[in-house]
NUDRENDREN-950720 format. One record per residue (C-alpha): residue number from 0; chain; residue in three letters; z, y, x. Coordinates in pm, 1 decimal, padded with zeros to 6 digits. Example, Ala and Ser with C-alpha at 12.3 -4.5 7.8 and 13.67 -1.06 7.14 Angstrom:
! residues 2
    n  chain  res        pz        py        px
    0      A  ALA   00780.0  -00450.0   01230.0
    1      A  SER   00714.0  -00106.0   01367.0
***
This chain:
! residues 439
    n  chain  res        pz        py        px
    0      A  UNK  -14408.8  -03591.4  -10044.2
    1      A  UNK  -14666.3  -03731.2  -10287.3
    2      A  UNK  -15028.8  -03656.9  -10206.7
    3      A  UNK  -15153.7  -03378.2  -10432.0
    4      A  UNK  -15496.2  -03371.3  -10601.3
    5      A  UNK  -15728.5  -03125.6  -10426.7
    6      A  UNK  -15862.4  -02831.5  -10621.2
    7      A  UNK  -16210.3  -02689.8  -10571.3
    8      A  UNK  -16312.4  -02654.6  -10209.3
    9      A  UNK  -16360.2  -02279.7  -10236.5
   10      A  UNK  -16014.2  -02231.2  -10384.9
   11      A  UNK  -15851.5  -02439.3  -10111.9
   12      A  UNK  -16040.3  -02248.8  -09843.6
   13      A  UNK  -15920.9  -01918.4  -09984.1
   14      A  UNK  -15562.7  -02044.9  -09998.0
   15      A  UNK  -15568.7  -02168.8  -09640.0
   16      A  UNK  -15715.0  -01840.2  -09519.2
   17      A  UNK  -15451.7  -01642.5  -09706.0
   18      A  UNK  -15168.6  -01858.0  -09572.5
   19      A  UNK  -15298.3  -01838.3  -09216.8
   20      A  UNK  -15322.6  -01461.1  -09247.3
   21      A  UNK  -14967.5  -01431.3  -09379.5
   22      A  UNK  -14836.7  -01655.8  -09100.8
   23      A  UNK  -15004.9  -01441.5  -08836.9
   24      A  UNK  -14857.8  -01120.9  -08979.2
   25      A  UNK  -14514.0  -01283.1  -09013.9
   26      A  UNK  -14521.5  -01410.1  -08657.6
   27      A  UNK  -14586.5  -01058.9  -08526.8
   28      A  UNK  -14300.8  -00915.8  -08732.9
   29      A  UNK  -14022.8  -01147.1  -08611.3
   30      A  UNK  -13771.2  -01054.4  -08345.4
   31      A  UNK  -13484.0  -01262.4  -08212.6
   32      A  UNK  -13183.6  -01121.8  -08028.9
   33      A  UNK  -12913.5  -01317.2  -07851.7
   34      A  UNK  -12596.1  -01137.4  -07958.4
   35      A  UNK  -12354.4  -01339.5  -07747.3
   36      A  UNK  -12367.4  -01621.3  -07491.1
   37      A  UNK  -12057.2  -01839.4  -07468.2
   38      A  UNK  -11919.8  -01865.6  -07112.2
   39      A  UNK  -11681.9  -02160.3  -07152.4
   40      A  UNK  -11327.4  -02150.7  -07021.0
   41      A  UNK  -11058.9  -02038.0  -07260.8
   42      A  UNK  -11314.7  -01821.4  -07444.4
   43      A  UNK  -11493.1  -02134.8  -07556.3
   44      A  UNK  -11838.7  -02272.4  -07609.1
   45      A  UNK  -12045.8  -02525.8  -07804.5
   46      A  UNK  -12031.5  -02356.4  -08145.7
   47      A  UNK  -12073.0  -02625.7  -08408.9
   48      A  UNK  -12072.3  -02435.1  -08735.9
   49      A  UNK  -12258.4  -02176.1  -08934.4
   50      A  UNK  -12113.7  -01825.5  -08943.7
   51      A  UNK  -11915.0  -01619.1  -09195.5
   52      A  UNK  -11942.4  -01241.7  -09225.6
   53      A  UNK  -11722.7  -00965.4  -09367.8
   54      A  UNK  -11819.3  -00632.2  -09532.8
   55      A  UNK  -11796.8  -00452.4  -09197.3
   56      A  UNK  -12061.6  -00679.4  -09045.4
   57      A  UNK  -11825.8  -00881.6  -08826.5
   58      A  UNK  -11920.6  -01245.5  -08771.7
   59      A  UNK  -11676.5  -01537.2  -08757.0
   60      A  UNK  -11732.2  -01890.0  -08632.0
   61      A  UNK  -11585.3  -02185.9  -08444.5
   62      A  UNK  -11642.0  -02354.4  -08108.1
   63      A  UNK  -11572.6  -02713.2  -08003.3
   64      A  UNK  -11495.5  -02615.0  -07644.2
   65      A  UNK  -11225.4  -02380.9  -07518.6
   66      A  UNK  -10871.4  -02284.0  -07602.8
   67      A  UNK  -10559.6  -02132.5  -07450.5
   68      A  UNK  -10458.9  -02444.0  -07253.4
   69      A  UNK  -10722.5  -02495.6  -06981.2
   70      A  UNK  -10565.0  -02819.7  -06856.6
   71      A  UNK  -10663.7  -03002.6  -07171.8
   72      A  UNK  -10928.9  -02774.0  -07322.1
   73      A  UNK  -11182.2  -02726.2  -07042.9
   74      A  UNK  -11305.2  -03083.1  -07056.4
   75      A  UNK  -11564.6  -03260.4  -07265.5
   76      A  UNK  -11437.8  -03403.1  -07597.3
   77      A  UNK  -11112.4  -03209.8  -07567.5
   78      A  UNK  -10883.4  -03185.2  -07872.3
   79      A  UNK  -10917.5  -02806.9  -07869.3
   80      A  UNK  -11157.4  -02540.5  -07991.2
   81      A  UNK  -11148.5  -02177.0  -08095.2
   82      A  UNK  -11214.3  -01943.1  -08386.4
   83      A  UNK  -11401.7  -01634.0  -08271.3
   84      A  UNK  -11492.4  -01293.0  -08409.5
   85      A  UNK  -11805.1  -01104.3  -08306.4
   86      A  UNK  -11800.4  -00731.7  -08384.5
   87      A  UNK  -12100.4  -00492.7  -08379.3
   88      A  UNK  -12078.6  -00178.4  -08168.7
   89      A  UNK  -12295.4   00117.7  -08084.0
   90      A  UNK  -12638.8   00070.7  -07932.1
   91      A  UNK  -12674.6  -00286.4  -08055.7
   92      A  UNK  -12381.2  -00418.4  -07853.1
   93      A  UNK  -12149.5  -00690.3  -07980.0
   94      A  UNK  -11793.1  -00769.4  -07870.3
   95      A  UNK  -11647.9  -01120.1  -07889.3
   96      A  UNK  -11279.8  -01193.1  -07933.5
   97      A  UNK  -11096.2  -01523.3  -07967.4
   98      A  UNK  -10875.3  -01483.5  -08272.6
   99      A  UNK  -10722.2  -01830.7  -08257.8
  100      A  UNK  -10729.9  -02136.1  -08034.3
  101      A  UNK  -10632.6  -02496.6  -08105.4
  102      A  UNK  -10489.7  -02754.7  -07866.9
  103      A  UNK  -10472.5  -03075.0  -08069.6
  104      A  UNK  -10106.8  -03043.0  -08168.4
  105      A  UNK  -09943.6  -03007.7  -08510.3
  106      A  UNK  -10156.6  -02699.2  -08578.3
  107      A  UNK  -10483.6  -02891.6  -08556.7
  108      A  UNK  -10756.5  -02962.6  -08307.5
  109      A  UNK  -11119.3  -03049.2  -08232.1
  110      A  UNK  -11289.0  -02775.8  -08435.3
  111      A  UNK  -11626.6  -02864.2  -08587.9
  112      A  UNK  -11657.2  -02638.1  -08890.2
  113      A  UNK  -11630.0  -02267.5  -08951.6
  114      A  UNK  -11414.1  -02058.8  -09180.1
  115      A  UNK  -11429.4  -01908.1  -09527.1
  116      A  UNK  -11289.3  -01558.0  -09586.1
  117      A  UNK  -11101.8  -01424.7  -09888.3
  118      A  UNK  -11107.4  -01067.2  -10020.1
  119      A  UNK  -10802.8  -00962.1  -09816.9
  120      A  UNK  -10937.7  -01087.0  -09484.6
  121      A  UNK  -10758.5  -01421.2  -09454.8
  122      A  UNK  -10963.9  -01704.2  -09303.6
  123      A  UNK  -10941.2  -02070.7  -09403.9
  124      A  UNK  -11075.1  -02381.0  -09232.7
  125      A  UNK  -11019.3  -02741.6  -09132.6
  126      A  UNK  -10985.9  -02943.9  -08814.7
  127      A  UNK  -11062.3  -03319.7  -08805.3
  128      A  UNK  -10786.0  -03390.8  -08552.9
  129      A  UNK  -10434.9  -03268.4  -08484.4
  130      A  UNK  -10156.1  -03244.7  -08736.2
  131      A  UNK  -09940.7  -03557.0  -08749.3
  132      A  UNK  -09989.5  -03710.0  -08405.0
  133      A  UNK  -09831.8  -04037.0  -08515.7
  134      A  UNK  -10132.9  -04098.6  -08741.7
  135      A  UNK  -10499.6  -04184.2  -08682.6
  136      A  UNK  -10449.3  -04347.2  -08343.8
  137      A  UNK  -10233.9  -04066.8  -08206.2
  138      A  UNK  -10501.3  -03798.1  -08238.8
  139      A  UNK  -10390.1  -03681.8  -08581.0
  140      A  UNK  -10595.1  -03692.8  -08901.1
  141      A  UNK  -10659.4  -03320.2  -08924.3
  142      A  UNK  -10529.6  -03016.9  -09111.8
  143      A  UNK  -10626.4  -02741.1  -09352.8
  144      A  UNK  -10523.4  -02405.4  -09206.9
  145      A  UNK  -10503.3  -02036.5  -09293.4
  146      A  UNK  -10543.7  -01751.8  -09043.6
  147      A  UNK  -10382.3  -01421.1  -09146.1
  148      A  UNK  -10472.4  -01097.4  -08963.9
  149      A  UNK  -10178.9  -00897.3  -08825.3
  150      A  UNK  -10142.4  -00529.4  -08739.2
  151      A  UNK  -10182.8  -00614.3  -08369.7
  152      A  UNK  -10528.1  -00760.6  -08427.4
  153      A  UNK  -10416.7  -01118.1  -08374.6
  154      A  UNK  -10427.3  -01386.1  -08641.9
  155      A  UNK  -10128.0  -01594.5  -08746.7
  156      A  UNK  -10194.3  -01958.5  -08834.4
  157      A  UNK  -10030.8  -02139.4  -09125.2
  158      A  UNK  -10095.4  -02510.0  -09179.5
  159      A  UNK  -10155.1  -02559.7  -09552.4
  160      A  UNK  -10197.9  -02938.4  -09548.4
  161      A  UNK  -10164.1  -03212.1  -09288.3
  162      A  UNK  -10373.5  -03520.7  -09361.1
  163      A  UNK  -10203.3  -03857.6  -09330.1
  164      A  UNK  -10511.0  -04080.0  -09314.0
  165      A  UNK  -10417.2  -04256.5  -09636.7
  166      A  UNK  -10515.1  -04175.4  -09992.7
  167      A  UNK  -10516.1  -03801.8  -09915.3
  168      A  UNK  -10807.1  -03841.9  -09669.4
  169      A  UNK  -10859.2  -03791.3  -09298.5
  170      A  UNK  -11096.4  -03617.8  -09057.8
  171      A  UNK  -11233.1  -03327.9  -09267.8
  172      A  UNK  -11578.4  -03233.1  -09137.7
  173      A  UNK  -11690.6  -02991.3  -09410.1
  174      A  UNK  -11664.0  -02619.3  -09464.5
  175      A  UNK  -11422.0  -02510.0  -09734.6
  176      A  UNK  -11511.8  -02321.1  -10050.5
  177      A  UNK  -11281.5  -02080.7  -10232.4
  178      A  UNK  -11260.7  -02024.4  -10608.1
  179      A  UNK  -11156.9  -01708.7  -10793.0
  180      A  UNK  -10797.8  -01832.3  -10825.0
  181      A  UNK  -10761.9  -01885.1  -10450.2
  182      A  UNK  -10789.6  -02264.3  -10454.5
  183      A  UNK  -10963.6  -02432.0  -10160.5
  184      A  UNK  -11201.8  -02727.1  -10191.3
  185      A  UNK  -11341.6  -02954.2  -09922.1
  186      A  UNK  -11422.6  -03309.4  -09818.8
  187      A  UNK  -11304.6  -03558.5  -09560.3
  188      A  UNK  -11516.7  -03814.1  -09377.5
  189      A  UNK  -11260.9  -04094.6  -09409.7
  190      A  UNK  -10947.8  -04191.6  -09597.8
  191      A  UNK  -10911.9  -04226.8  -09972.0
  192      A  UNK  -10945.1  -04581.3  -10099.0
  193      A  UNK  -10794.9  -04809.5  -09830.0
  194      A  UNK  -11035.6  -05093.2  -09911.1
  195      A  UNK  -11361.7  -04905.9  -09859.9
  196      A  UNK  -11583.6  -04844.9  -09556.7
  197      A  UNK  -11433.6  -05106.8  -09323.5
  198      A  UNK  -11087.0  -05028.2  -09460.3
  199      A  UNK  -11101.3  -04674.0  -09318.0
  200      A  UNK  -11181.3  -04518.7  -09654.3
  201      A  UNK  -11511.2  -04351.5  -09742.1
  202      A  UNK  -11370.0  -04000.5  -09768.0
  203      A  UNK  -11237.3  -03780.4  -10047.0
  204      A  UNK  -11307.9  -03455.8  -10226.8
  205      A  UNK  -10988.1  -03252.1  -10223.2
  206      A  UNK  -10835.6  -02929.5  -10351.5
  207      A  UNK  -10555.8  -02735.0  -10184.2
  208      A  UNK  -10373.9  -02502.1  -10425.0
  209      A  UNK  -10098.1  -02243.5  -10381.3
  210      A  UNK  -09807.9  -02299.9  -10621.3
  211      A  UNK  -09453.1  -02166.5  -10653.8
  212      A  UNK  -09337.2  -02439.7  -10415.2
  213      A  UNK  -09607.9  -02384.9  -10153.7
  214      A  UNK  -09952.4  -02529.2  -10086.7
  215      A  UNK  -10033.4  -02873.3  -10222.2
  216      A  UNK  -10332.6  -03105.1  -10188.1
  217      A  UNK  -10488.2  -03294.5  -10478.8
  218      A  UNK  -10756.5  -03562.5  -10441.9
  219      A  UNK  -11031.1  -03497.9  -10698.3
  220      A  UNK  -11236.0  -03804.6  -10604.5
  221      A  UNK  -11201.7  -04089.1  -10354.6
  222      A  UNK  -11553.1  -04205.1  -10269.2
  223      A  UNK  -11665.3  -04562.7  -10331.1
  224      A  UNK  -11941.3  -04677.6  -10096.1
  225      A  UNK  -12116.3  -04885.2  -10362.0
  226      A  UNK  -12108.6  -04604.3  -10618.5
  227      A  UNK  -12115.4  -04262.4  -10451.8
  228      A  UNK  -12154.6  -04340.4  -10082.2
  229      A  UNK  -11966.9  -04202.6  -09784.6
  230      A  UNK  -11964.2  -03900.7  -09550.7
  231      A  UNK  -11956.7  -03627.7  -09817.1
  232      A  UNK  -12108.9  -03291.9  -09722.2
  233      A  UNK  -12015.4  -02929.8  -09783.3
  234      A  UNK  -11954.8  -02835.5  -10146.8
  235      A  UNK  -12086.5  -02567.7  -10381.3
  236      A  UNK  -11931.1  -02453.6  -10712.7
  237      A  UNK  -12100.3  -02314.7  -11023.7
  238      A  UNK  -11965.4  -02047.8  -11260.7
  239      A  UNK  -11815.5  -02313.8  -11490.1
  240      A  UNK  -11605.5  -02461.5  -11209.2
  241      A  UNK  -11816.3  -02774.0  -11154.5
  242      A  UNK  -11839.6  -02890.6  -10792.5
  243      A  UNK  -12161.1  -03028.3  -10642.6
  244      A  UNK  -12190.6  -03226.3  -10324.3
  245      A  UNK  -12384.8  -03499.9  -10152.3
  246      A  UNK  -12304.0  -03816.8  -09962.6
  247      A  UNK  -12519.8  -03865.3  -09655.5
  248      A  UNK  -12508.2  -04246.4  -09681.2
  249      A  UNK  -12507.0  -04500.7  -09965.4
  250      A  UNK  -12561.5  -04632.9  -10227.8
  251      A  UNK  -12934.1  -04728.1  -10208.5
  252      A  UNK  -12936.3  -05008.7  -09953.4
  253      A  UNK  -13285.8  -05135.9  -10030.5
  254      A  UNK  -13488.4  -04885.7  -09829.4
  255      A  UNK  -13208.7  -04754.9  -09602.7
  256      A  UNK  -12978.1  -05003.5  -09430.8
  257      A  UNK  -12673.4  -04775.9  -09471.2
  258      A  UNK  -12794.9  -04613.3  -09788.8
  259      A  UNK  -13021.6  -04309.8  -09826.0
  260      A  UNK  -12758.6  -04080.7  -09976.0
  261      A  UNK  -12715.6  -03917.0  -10314.8
  262      A  UNK  -12612.4  -03597.1  -10494.0
  263      A  UNK  -12317.7  -03587.9  -10736.7
  264      A  UNK  -12121.9  -03346.3  -10954.6
  265      A  UNK  -11747.9  -03333.3  -11024.2
  266      A  UNK  -11636.8  -03161.3  -11344.9
  267      A  UNK  -11281.4  -03058.2  -11442.2
  268      A  UNK  -11134.6  -03190.3  -11766.3
  269      A  UNK  -10861.6  -03059.9  -11994.9
  270      A  UNK  -10653.5  -03372.2  -11929.1
  271      A  UNK  -10654.3  -03324.3  -11552.5
  272      A  UNK  -10873.7  -03590.1  -11382.8
  273      A  UNK  -11218.1  -03479.3  -11272.7
  274      A  UNK  -11522.5  -03671.6  -11392.3
  275      A  UNK  -11814.8  -03761.9  -11168.3
  276      A  UNK  -12183.5  -03757.9  -11258.2
  277      A  UNK  -12443.4  -03905.5  -11023.1
  278      A  UNK  -12736.0  -03663.5  -11027.5
  279      A  UNK  -12988.9  -03815.3  -10787.3
  280      A  UNK  -13013.9  -04104.4  -10543.0
  281      A  UNK  -13258.6  -04068.7  -10255.6
  282      A  UNK  -13505.0  -04350.3  -10205.9
  283      A  UNK  -13591.4  -04299.5  -09839.1
  284      A  UNK  -13947.9  -04311.3  -09714.9
  285      A  UNK  -14159.1  -04040.9  -09874.5
  286      A  UNK  -13869.2  -03930.2  -10092.4
  287      A  UNK  -13624.6  -03821.7  -09822.2
  288      A  UNK  -13298.4  -03964.5  -09692.5
  289      A  UNK  -12959.2  -03865.1  -09558.5
  290      A  UNK  -12863.1  -03519.0  -09689.9
  291      A  UNK  -12629.4  -03380.5  -09422.9
  292      A  UNK  -12631.5  -03005.3  -09488.0
  293      A  UNK  -12470.9  -02853.1  -09794.5
  294      A  UNK  -12658.1  -02734.7  -10102.7
  295      A  UNK  -12697.5  -02399.7  -10276.9
  296      A  UNK  -12738.6  -02303.5  -10643.5
  297      A  UNK  -12974.6  -02051.7  -10799.8
  298      A  UNK  -12906.0  -01845.6  -11112.0
  299      A  UNK  -13060.1  -02109.7  -11337.4
  300      A  UNK  -12834.8  -02388.8  -11209.6
  301      A  UNK  -13090.8  -02561.1  -10986.3
  302      A  UNK  -12971.2  -02714.4  -10658.9
  303      A  UNK  -13154.0  -02677.3  -10325.6
  304      A  UNK  -13086.9  -02872.8  -10010.0
  305      A  UNK  -13230.0  -03066.5  -09718.7
  306      A  UNK  -13247.7  -03426.9  -09604.9
  307      A  UNK  -13236.2  -03499.7  -09234.2
  308      A  UNK  -13491.0  -03779.9  -09261.5
  309      A  UNK  -13760.8  -03907.1  -09494.0
  310      A  UNK  -14075.4  -03743.6  -09625.6
  311      A  UNK  -14429.1  -03855.6  -09550.1
  312      A  UNK  -14432.3  -03654.5  -09227.7
  313      A  UNK  -14282.4  -03947.6  -09039.5
  314      A  UNK  -13913.8  -03934.0  -09142.1
  315      A  UNK  -13856.6  -03585.0  -09008.0
  316      A  UNK  -13681.0  -03437.2  -09310.1
  317      A  UNK  -13742.0  -03259.2  -09638.6
  318      A  UNK  -13638.1  -02962.5  -09852.9
  319      A  UNK  -13569.2  -03053.2  -10215.8
  320      A  UNK  -13483.8  -02895.7  -10550.0
  321      A  UNK  -13282.3  -03070.1  -10822.7
  322      A  UNK  -13310.7  -02936.0  -11177.0
  323      A  UNK  -13107.7  -03026.1  -11487.9
  324      A  UNK  -13292.3  -03138.4  -11800.8
  325      A  UNK  -13191.8  -03105.9  -12168.5
  326      A  UNK  -13164.2  -03484.1  -12197.4
  327      A  UNK  -12920.5  -03513.7  -11907.8
  328      A  UNK  -13096.4  -03664.6  -11602.5
  329      A  UNK  -13180.4  -03433.5  -11316.0
  330      A  UNK  -13530.6  -03420.4  -11171.4
  331      A  UNK  -13616.7  -03383.7  -10803.0
  332      A  UNK  -13898.6  -03169.6  -10671.2
  333      A  UNK  -13985.7  -03200.8  -10306.5
  334      A  UNK  -14056.7  -02847.4  -10188.6
  335      A  UNK  -14144.0  -02914.5  -09825.6
  336      A  UNK  -14179.4  -03199.8  -09576.5
  337      A  UNK  -14124.2  -03141.6  -09205.0
  338      A  UNK  -14377.5  -03306.6  -08977.5
  339      A  UNK  -14232.9  -03215.1  -08639.2
  340      A  UNK  -14411.4  -03013.3  -08376.7
  341      A  UNK  -14417.3  -02636.5  -08414.6
  342      A  UNK  -14280.5  -02650.3  -08770.3
  343      A  UNK  -13953.3  -02815.3  -08670.4
  344      A  UNK  -13782.1  -03137.6  -08775.1
  345      A  UNK  -13445.3  -03281.7  -08877.1
  346      A  UNK  -13285.5  -03005.4  -09086.9
  347      A  UNK  -12909.0  -03061.3  -09101.0
  348      A  UNK  -12780.3  -02730.5  -09239.2
  349      A  UNK  -12775.2  -02556.0  -09575.7
  350      A  UNK  -13027.8  -02297.6  -09694.9
  351      A  UNK  -13009.2  -01933.1  -09803.9
  352      A  UNK  -13212.8  -01738.2  -10059.7
  353      A  UNK  -13347.4  -01384.8  -10048.0
  354      A  UNK  -13396.3  -01157.9  -10350.3
  355      A  UNK  -13762.0  -01261.6  -10379.5
  356      A  UNK  -13679.0  -01631.8  -10405.7
  357      A  UNK  -13777.8  -01734.8  -10052.6
  358      A  UNK  -13564.4  -01991.9  -09872.6
  359      A  UNK  -13443.7  -01970.1  -09511.6
  360      A  UNK  -13293.5  -02231.6  -09285.1
  361      A  UNK  -13306.3  -02400.1  -08946.8
  362      A  UNK  -13397.6  -02734.9  -08797.6
  363      A  UNK  -13198.9  -02902.2  -08523.2
  364      A  UNK  -13510.9  -03009.9  -08330.6
  365      A  UNK  -13882.6  -02944.3  -08317.9
  366      A  UNK  -14062.8  -02625.0  -08231.4
  367      A  UNK  -14180.0  -02639.0  -07871.9
  368      A  UNK  -14147.8  -03013.2  -07810.5
  369      A  UNK  -14225.7  -02983.0  -07440.0
  370      A  UNK  -13863.5  -02869.7  -07387.4
  371      A  UNK  -13521.8  -02995.1  -07501.9
  372      A  UNK  -13664.5  -03346.5  -07528.0
  373      A  UNK  -13785.7  -03309.4  -07886.5
  374      A  UNK  -13784.8  -02932.2  -07919.2
  375      A  UNK  -13487.8  -02694.6  -07937.8
  376      A  UNK  -13518.0  -02619.8  -08310.9
  377      A  UNK  -13658.2  -02338.9  -08524.0
  378      A  UNK  -13558.0  -02085.3  -08788.2
  379      A  UNK  -13793.8  -02105.1  -09084.7
  380      A  UNK  -13885.4  -01934.7  -09410.7
  381      A  UNK  -14020.2  -02125.7  -09712.7
  382      A  UNK  -14214.3  -01938.2  -09979.2
  383      A  UNK  -14338.4  -02066.8  -10316.0
  384      A  UNK  -14718.0  -02088.4  -10338.5
  385      A  UNK  -14735.4  -02001.6  -10707.4
  386      A  UNK  -14942.1  -02314.5  -10775.7
  387      A  UNK  -14780.5  -02573.3  -11002.4
  388      A  UNK  -14722.5  -02903.1  -10823.6
  389      A  UNK  -14791.3  -02764.7  -10477.9
  390      A  UNK  -14524.7  -02759.4  -10206.2
  391      A  UNK  -14397.3  -02437.0  -10057.2
  392      A  UNK  -14543.8  -02288.4  -09739.5
  393      A  UNK  -14349.9  -02255.3  -09415.9
  394      A  UNK  -14337.6  -01960.8  -09177.0
  395      A  UNK  -14160.5  -02023.9  -08846.9
  396      A  UNK  -13955.2  -01712.1  -08777.8
  397      A  UNK  -13826.5  -01819.4  -08437.4
  398      A  UNK  -13872.9  -02109.9  -08196.6
  399      A  UNK  -13579.9  -02170.1  -07961.5
  400      A  UNK  -13642.0  -02219.8  -07590.9
  401      A  UNK  -13306.7  -02323.4  -07432.9
  402      A  UNK  -13244.3  -01978.0  -07280.9
  403      A  UNK  -13190.6  -01833.6  -07629.5
  404      A  UNK  -13031.7  -02142.5  -07783.2
  405      A  UNK  -13076.1  -02509.5  -07860.3
  406      A  UNK  -12982.4  -02698.1  -08179.4
  407      A  UNK  -12906.0  -02417.1  -08429.5
  408      A  UNK  -12626.8  -02479.0  -08679.5
  409      A  UNK  -12776.3  -02294.6  -08975.0
  410      A  UNK  -12805.5  -01929.9  -09070.6
  411      A  UNK  -12658.1  -01667.4  -09301.5
  412      A  UNK  -12829.2  -01353.9  -09431.7
  413      A  UNK  -12715.0  -00995.0  -09473.5
  414      A  UNK  -12970.4  -00944.1  -09750.8
  415      A  UNK  -13148.8  -00674.9  -09553.5
  416      A  UNK  -13389.1  -00880.7  -09343.6
  417      A  UNK  -13139.9  -01003.5  -09083.7
  418      A  UNK  -13046.7  -01368.5  -09031.2
  419      A  UNK  -12747.2  -01464.2  -08816.7
  420      A  UNK  -12655.4  -01800.5  -08674.3
  421      A  UNK  -12517.6  -01995.2  -08381.6
  422      A  UNK  -12680.2  -02256.9  -08162.6
  423      A  UNK  -12467.2  -02543.3  -08037.5
  424      A  UNK  -12599.0  -02526.6  -07680.9
  425      A  UNK  -12844.0  -02335.5  -07465.4
  426      A  UNK  -12803.4  -01987.1  -07326.6
  427      A  UNK  -12726.1  -01892.6  -06969.8
  428      A  UNK  -12420.9  -02121.6  -06948.9
  429      A  UNK  -12569.4  -02399.2  -07167.8
  430      A  UNK  -12267.4  -02364.0  -07397.1
  431      A  UNK  -12433.8  -02202.5  -07696.4
  432      A  UNK  -12515.5  -01860.8  -07835.4
  433      A  UNK  -12489.9  -01642.5  -08144.3
  434      A  UNK  -12830.1  -01505.3  -08245.8
  435      A  UNK  -12997.9  -01268.9  -08489.9
  436      A  UNK  -13347.8  -01305.8  -08631.7
  437      A  UNK  -13502.1  -00997.6  -08795.0
  438      A  UNK  -13796.5  -01052.4  -09027.2
***
């Protein structure tokens, strides 16, 4: 973050006093509830994704640990994982149910990301392993799947695409997005061009579409390390059908040895192939580096996201805004720089807006740095100051303390002052929790 010119001393003093007052009031108003603590076993644990909700207030997510076959699932780094549903009940109670479990076979395995829900209640997601067990060293290159609710309450899985590890990609590590026509879009961490990224491929952006002959995958873009980097993140789509994403590494190798990452846009064309525009390349250092979480769009077409590192707070991460200009190039505004300590550090998840234009998110570390090594993470709110050229102000809504979670995966909002999320570990069994923060 660039150093800003100070205004008059009296004005600054008034601002600081006002901010301190608002922080004190906000701190008194926050409450955090642990809705569910994962016990391990076949039920699962170690949730690694943000959550999805439905109109009834049910929450859906994924765990790395657990599954129906305890012989192979109840061990570290198993090829398993579960999809769970958390349902609200009377008196503030919540009931967890495992709606599907994976075991690393043809149906997929090693769940890292959550699900997206369509209007009829079907859930869609990816696994980075499983599928064709003759590929990717015998572990499988992953699948795209659909879970359909049945009258019995169970969900039936259908594999929509099995990755081969070649030009179609391998190891999808992103959430899916769904367009109005029912097409699914996502990214893989490898595959694509066989000559890139140590001949493993730098990943692809893909679409899975339902046609008269079934579901079919199309590669919209195979990443090139020297041009658009590698390790693409979650995607977001605008009303015109353009797709926006980021690569967490490449192509600026001057200030970051593996590249600082960049943001790009893919646009459909009448002839079929999608065209790519490079919107912004991070410079590292004060500017920020390595965008890992996905981005969000506002009504004016501006993008908001986080970088895990960079900023003048000692490489602890930033929040940024990218805005289109009439002449074409996009401009970056650094909204906030994390400095560690009580304010958190290393944001790796996407953000959410409220109706007033405030941003909410989480950091993977920081907070109370006397525990969890470097702190267990925080949930934060960022509010615009109203002063041109000044960064936004942060309010810490919750500081995790191991017993109520450690390493949050991001949050979603119900629009009524309630934030929901999962933490990858912590809780009574040290296998993660689902939490709610009310503000």
